C-alpha positions as CSV (number, residue, x, y, z in Angstrom):
1,K,40.2,64.7,-41.4
2,T,40.2,61.0,-41.2
3,I,43.0,59.1,-43.1
4,F,40.4,58.2,-45.7
5,E,39.1,61.7,-46.2
6,M,42.7,62.6,-46.8
7,A,43.0,59.9,-49.3
8,G,39.9,60.8,-51.1
9,A,38.6,57.3,-50.7
10,S,35.4,56.8,-52.5
11,V,34.3,53.5,-51.0
12,K,31.8,53.2,-48.2
13,L,33.4,51.9,-45.1
14,T,30.7,52.1,-42.6
15,G,28.2,49.4,-43.8
16,G,24.8,49.6,-45.0
17,Y,23.5,49.8,-48.7
18,D,21.6,52.5,-50.3
19,G,18.3,51.5,-51.7
20,W,18.6,48.0,-50.5
21,N,15.6,46.4,-48.7
22,P,16.8,43.2,-46.8
23,N,14.7,40.3,-46.1
24,P,13.3,40.8,-42.5
25,D,13.2,37.1,-42.0
26,S,17.1,36.6,-42.7
27,P,18.9,35.5,-39.5
28,I,21.8,37.6,-40.6
29,L,22.1,41.1,-39.1
30,H,21.8,43.9,-41.8
31,T,24.7,45.8,-40.6
32,M,27.2,44.3,-43.0
33,K,30.1,46.4,-43.9
34,E,31.9,46.3,-47.4
35,G,35.2,44.8,-46.5
36,Y,36.2,43.3,-49.9
37,K,35.2,42.7,-53.5
38,A,35.9,39.5,-55.3
39,L,34.9,37.4,-58.2
40,M,33.4,34.1,-58.4
41,L,36.0,31.5,-59.4
42,N,33.1,28.9,-60.1
43,S,29.5,29.1,-59.8
44,D,28.1,28.2,-56.3
45,Y,25.4,29.0,-53.7
46,I,25.1,31.4,-50.9
47,Y,24.3,29.7,-47.7
48,E,22.0,30.7,-44.9
49,N,24.7,29.6,-42.4
50,P,28.5,28.8,-42.8
51,T,28.0,25.2,-43.5
52,T,27.1,23.4,-46.7
53,N,24.4,21.5,-44.9
54,S,22.4,24.7,-44.3
55,R,19.7,26.3,-46.6
56,K,20.9,27.5,-50.1
57,L,19.7,30.9,-50.4
58,T,20.5,31.7,-54.1
59,H,22.9,30.5,-56.9
60,V,25.7,32.9,-58.1
61,P,27.3,32.3,-61.6
62,A,31.0,32.2,-62.3
63,N,32.8,35.4,-62.8
64,K,30.1,37.6,-61.1
65,E,31.4,40.2,-58.5
66,V,30.4,39.8,-54.9
67,I,30.8,42.0,-51.8
68,V,32.4,40.4,-48.8
69,S,32.0,41.8,-45.3
70,T,34.2,39.5,-43.1
71,V,36.4,36.4,-43.4
72,S,36.5,33.7,-40.5
73,G,38.3,30.5,-41.4
74,D,37.1,28.9,-44.6
75,W,34.0,31.0,-44.8
76,C,32.9,34.6,-45.5
77,L,29.8,36.7,-45.0
78,M,29.0,38.2,-48.3
79,R,26.3,39.8,-50.5
80,Y,25.4,39.4,-54.2
81,K,22.6,41.6,-55.5
82,D,19.9,41.6,-52.7
83,T,21.0,38.4,-51.0
84,E,23.2,38.2,-48.0
85,G,24.7,34.9,-46.6
86,Y,27.7,32.7,-46.3
87,M,30.1,31.3,-49.0
88,L,33.3,29.3,-49.0
89,C,36.3,31.5,-49.5
90,S,37.7,29.0,-52.0
91,T,34.9,29.8,-54.3
92,L,36.2,33.4,-54.9
93,Y,39.3,34.9,-56.3
94,M,40.7,38.2,-57.4
95,W,40.1,39.8,-54.1
96,D,40.7,43.4,-53.4
97,R,39.9,45.4,-50.1
98,L,37.2,48.0,-50.1
99,D,38.3,48.8,-46.4
100,P,42.0,48.6,-46.3
101,Y,41.8,47.5,-42.6
102,A,39.4,44.7,-43.3
103,G,42.1,42.1,-42.7
104,E,44.3,39.8,-44.7
105,I,43.1,38.8,-48.2
106,P,42.3,35.1,-48.5
107,G,45.0,33.2,-50.4
108,L,47.5,35.9,-50.2
109,T,51.1,35.0,-49.4
110,V,52.4,37.2,-46.6
111,M,56.3,36.9,-46.6
112,P,58.0,37.1,-43.1
113,K,61.6,37.9,-44.2
114,I,64.2,38.5,-46.9
115,V,67.5,36.9,-47.2
116,V,70.7,37.8,-49.4
117,T,72.7,35.0,-51.0
118,N,76.3,34.7,-50.5
119,R,77.0,32.6,-53.6
120,T,75.6,31.3,-57.0
121,C,72.7,29.1,-55.8
122,E,69.6,27.3,-57.2
123,V,65.9,27.3,-56.1
124,Y,64.8,23.6,-55.5
125,S,61.5,22.1,-55.5
126,M,60.0,21.2,-52.2
127,E,58.4,18.1,-53.8
128,D,61.4,16.3,-55.3
129,N,64.4,18.5,-54.8
130,S,64.7,19.2,-58.5
131,I,65.9,22.5,-59.7
132,L,63.2,25.0,-60.3
133,K,65.1,28.0,-61.9
134,D,66.5,27.6,-65.3
135,Y,69.4,29.9,-64.4
136,P,71.2,30.1,-61.0
137,M,70.8,33.0,-59.0
138,P,74.0,35.2,-58.5
139,P,75.7,36.1,-55.2
140,G,73.8,39.0,-53.6
141,S,70.4,38.2,-54.7
142,C,67.6,39.3,-52.4
143,L,64.5,37.1,-52.1
144,T,61.7,36.7,-49.8
145,V,61.6,33.4,-47.7
146,Y,59.9,31.6,-44.7
147,P,62.0,31.0,-41.6
148,K,64.5,28.2,-41.9
149,D,63.1,24.8,-41.1
150,A,64.8,21.8,-39.3
151,L,66.5,20.7,-42.5
152,G,68.1,24.0,-43.0
153,R,65.9,25.1,-46.0
154,Y,64.3,28.7,-46.5
155,R,61.2,28.1,-48.4
156,T,60.2,30.7,-51.0
157,P,57.1,30.8,-53.3
158,Y,58.4,30.2,-56.9
159,H,55.7,31.0,-59.7
160,R,52.6,29.0,-58.6
161,T,54.6,26.4,-56.5
162,M,56.9,26.3,-53.4
163,G,60.8,26.0,-53.6
164,F,63.6,26.4,-51.3
165,I,67.3,27.4,-51.0
166,N,69.8,25.9,-48.5
167,E,70.9,27.8,-45.5
168,D,74.6,27.7,-46.7
169,A,73.8,30.0,-49.5
170,V,72.4,32.7,-47.2
171,A,74.7,35.6,-46.2
172,Y,72.1,37.7,-44.5
173,E,68.5,37.7,-43.4
174,L,66.1,40.5,-42.4
175,D,62.6,40.0,-40.7
176,V,59.6,41.9,-41.9
177,V,58.2,43.9,-38.9
178,P,54.5,44.1,-38.3
179,W,53.5,47.5,-39.6
180,E,51.8,48.4,-36.2
181,D,55.2,48.0,-34.5
182,A,57.5,49.4,-37.2
183,Q,59.9,52.2,-36.6
184,P,61.4,54.4,-39.1
185,G,63.6,52.5,-41.5
186,D,62.0,49.0,-40.7
187,L,61.0,46.6,-43.4
188,I,57.3,46.1,-43.4
189,A,56.5,44.1,-46.4
190,A,58.3,42.3,-49.2
191,M,57.5,40.0,-52.3
192,T,59.6,38.1,-54.9
193,T,58.8,36.8,-58.4
194,Y,61.2,35.3,-60.9
195,Y,61.8,35.8,-64.5
196,A,63.7,34.1,-67.3
197,V,67.4,35.0,-68.0
198,G,69.9,33.3,-70.1
199,V,67.6,33.7,-73.1
200,T,69.5,34.9,-76.1
201,T,66.7,36.4,-78.2
202,L,66.7,40.1,-78.4
203,N,63.1,40.2,-77.3
204,Y,64.0,38.6,-73.9
205,Q,67.1,40.6,-73.4
206,G,64.6,43.7,-73.9
207,R,62.3,42.3,-71.3
208,N,65.0,42.1,-68.8
209,W,66.2,45.7,-69.7
210,N,62.5,47.0,-69.2
211,I,62.5,45.5,-65.8
212,Y,65.7,47.1,-64.7
213,L,64.4,50.5,-66.2
214,A,61.0,50.4,-64.5
215,T,62.2,49.5,-61.2
216,S,64.8,52.3,-61.2
217,M,61.9,54.9,-61.7
218,I,60.1,53.4,-58.6
219,N,63.1,53.0,-56.2
220,G,63.2,55.6,-53.5
221,T,59.6,56.7,-53.9
222,V,58.1,57.9,-50.6
223,L,54.2,58.2,-50.2
224,Q,53.1,60.1,-47.4
225,P,49.7,59.4,-45.5
226,G,46.8,60.0,-47.8
227,Q,49.1,60.4,-50.9
228,A,47.9,58.6,-54.1
229,Y,50.1,56.7,-56.4
230,D,49.6,56.0,-60.2
231,M,51.8,53.4,-61.8
232,N,51.5,54.6,-65.4
233,A,52.2,58.1,-64.4
234,T,55.4,56.8,-62.7
235,I,56.9,54.4,-65.1
236,G,55.0,55.2,-68.5
237,P,54.6,55.8,-71.1
238,Y,56.0,52.6,-72.7
239,R,57.7,53.8,-75.8
240,K,61.0,53.6,-77.5
241,S,61.5,57.3,-76.9
242,T,61.2,56.8,-73.2
243,G,64.0,54.2,-73.1
244,Y,61.9,51.0,-73.3
245,H,62.9,48.0,-75.4
246,E,60.6,45.7,-77.5
247,A,59.7,42.6,-75.5
248,P,57.1,39.8,-75.5
249,I,53.7,41.1,-74.0
250,M,50.2,39.7,-73.4
251,S,48.0,41.2,-76.0
252,Q,45.2,40.1,-78.4
253,N,46.7,42.4,-81.0
254,A,50.4,41.8,-80.8
255,L,53.2,39.4,-79.5
256,T,55.8,42.1,-78.7
257,G,55.7,45.6,-77.6
258,Y,57.8,48.4,-75.9
259,G,57.7,47.9,-72.1
260,G,57.2,44.1,-72.0
261,G,58.3,43.0,-68.5
262,T,56.7,46.0,-66.7
263,C,53.6,44.1,-65.8
264,Q,55.8,41.7,-63.8
265,V,57.3,44.8,-61.9
266,N,53.7,46.1,-61.3
267,T,52.6,42.7,-60.1
268,T,55.3,42.3,-57.6
269,F,54.8,45.9,-56.4
270,Y,50.9,45.1,-56.1
271,V,51.3,41.8,-54.2
272,T,53.8,43.7,-51.7
273,N,51.4,46.5,-51.2
274,I,48.5,44.3,-50.4
275,Q,50.2,42.8,-47.5
276,L,49.5,46.2,-45.8
277,P,46.6,48.2,-45.0
278,I,46.9,50.1,-48.4
279,L,43.9,50.9,-50.4
280,I,44.0,49.7,-54.1
281,N,41.8,52.2,-55.9
282,H,42.1,50.5,-59.3
283,R,43.6,47.3,-60.8
284,K,43.5,45.3,-64.0
285,V,44.4,41.8,-64.4
286,H,46.0,40.2,-67.7
287,A,43.2,37.6,-68.0
288,D,40.9,35.4,-66.0
289,V,43.7,32.7,-66.1
290,G,46.2,35.2,-64.7
291,I,50.0,35.0,-65.3
292,Y,52.4,32.2,-64.5
293,Y,54.8,33.9,-62.1
294,I,52.1,34.6,-59.4
295,P,48.9,32.7,-58.2
296,R,45.7,33.2,-60.1
297,G,43.9,36.5,-59.2
298,F,46.9,38.3,-57.8
299,D,48.3,39.6,-61.1
300,A,48.2,43.4,-62.0
301,A,48.8,44.7,-65.6
302,V,50.1,48.0,-66.9
303,G,50.0,49.4,-70.4
304,G,48.5,52.8,-70.5
305,G,44.9,54.1,-70.2
306,D,42.7,51.8,-68.1
307,I,45.3,49.1,-67.8
308,N,47.0,50.5,-64.7
309,L,47.4,50.2,-61.1
310,Q,46.3,53.1,-58.6
311,L,46.6,53.1,-54.8
312,T,46.6,55.3,-51.8
313,N,48.6,55.2,-48.6
314,T,46.0,54.7,-46.1
315,M,48.7,54.0,-43.4
316,P,49.3,56.4,-40.5
317,Y,52.9,57.0,-41.6
318,A,55.0,57.5,-44.6
319,I,56.3,54.5,-46.8
320,R,59.2,53.9,-49.0
321,Y,59.5,51.7,-51.9
322,Q,62.6,49.8,-52.9
323,F,63.3,47.1,-55.6
324,F,66.2,44.8,-55.5
325,V,66.9,43.2,-59.0
326,S,69.5,40.5,-59.9
327,D,69.7,37.9,-62.7
328,G,66.1,36.4,-62.7
329,V,65.2,37.5,-59.1
330,L,62.8,40.6,-58.6
331,T,62.2,41.7,-55.1
332,C,60.0,44.6,-53.9
333,C,60.3,45.9,-50.4
334,I,58.3,48.5,-48.4
335,F,59.9,50.3,-45.5
336,R,58.4,52.8,-43.0
337,A,60.1,56.0,-44.3
């Protein structure tokens, strides 16, 4: 069996559309493969060629789902209903692959290394050197960074901006190895998000507790090729009886609930996985506007029922998950098992 048959993948990976009769006069070859799905961030047009000076084929309203075949630079070849054409990638958000080997997801931050701190340190703004974190990171914190620049700064994504830590705060660094070249034990993907600490309310103490509890249930998980993963089945149900504390949640019906904070664990886990050719079978976002600790369109909520994350290891080898958590720093790593 192919890796996709082993995974039980239901998406069509070979192109073509059942029951679709393309316009024979279109200049586009109608062998378009389904590489990604995405939502319209704003309303825009499909163009006949990858330039805004070409003919407009049809208008697509905001928040409509489109199918994308391939991405090249700022443009993608895509389909909406019965129209194929080209669209600017910046018009789309909330991307997920239908073919896990389609390529990188536009707008995704792919982190090249992790570092471990040797002392208490701050994250500073790349814009004005101001302190970004409300609470210093303790020694031994693990976070994802870009390679050190000429000024001795390791840049790190912080919420929806870019920060840095100084080289004198780094004790150790480890490169992410391209998955195709990885040997057993190699780090192949990593991502960091940051959360509030030093908040004295019981609700926020509960959120921090829930982050530690949920990550402890994920740590050490090994997925074989073709094996599926269900986040709610792994860290749920989110109840007092299963060890969760009450904490702030994003809900139309309540301000707090048991398990608040697990969505940040899940989002960090999700963004780490999509740096690899891993098939996301199901994902739910918090809202169209997203959540503050990750760029818009890259969050993933959990909470029971349909609010869940499900994926399949569509890579040719087994992988292992490991979280590193310290005060305010949440880092997910994937290793070749």
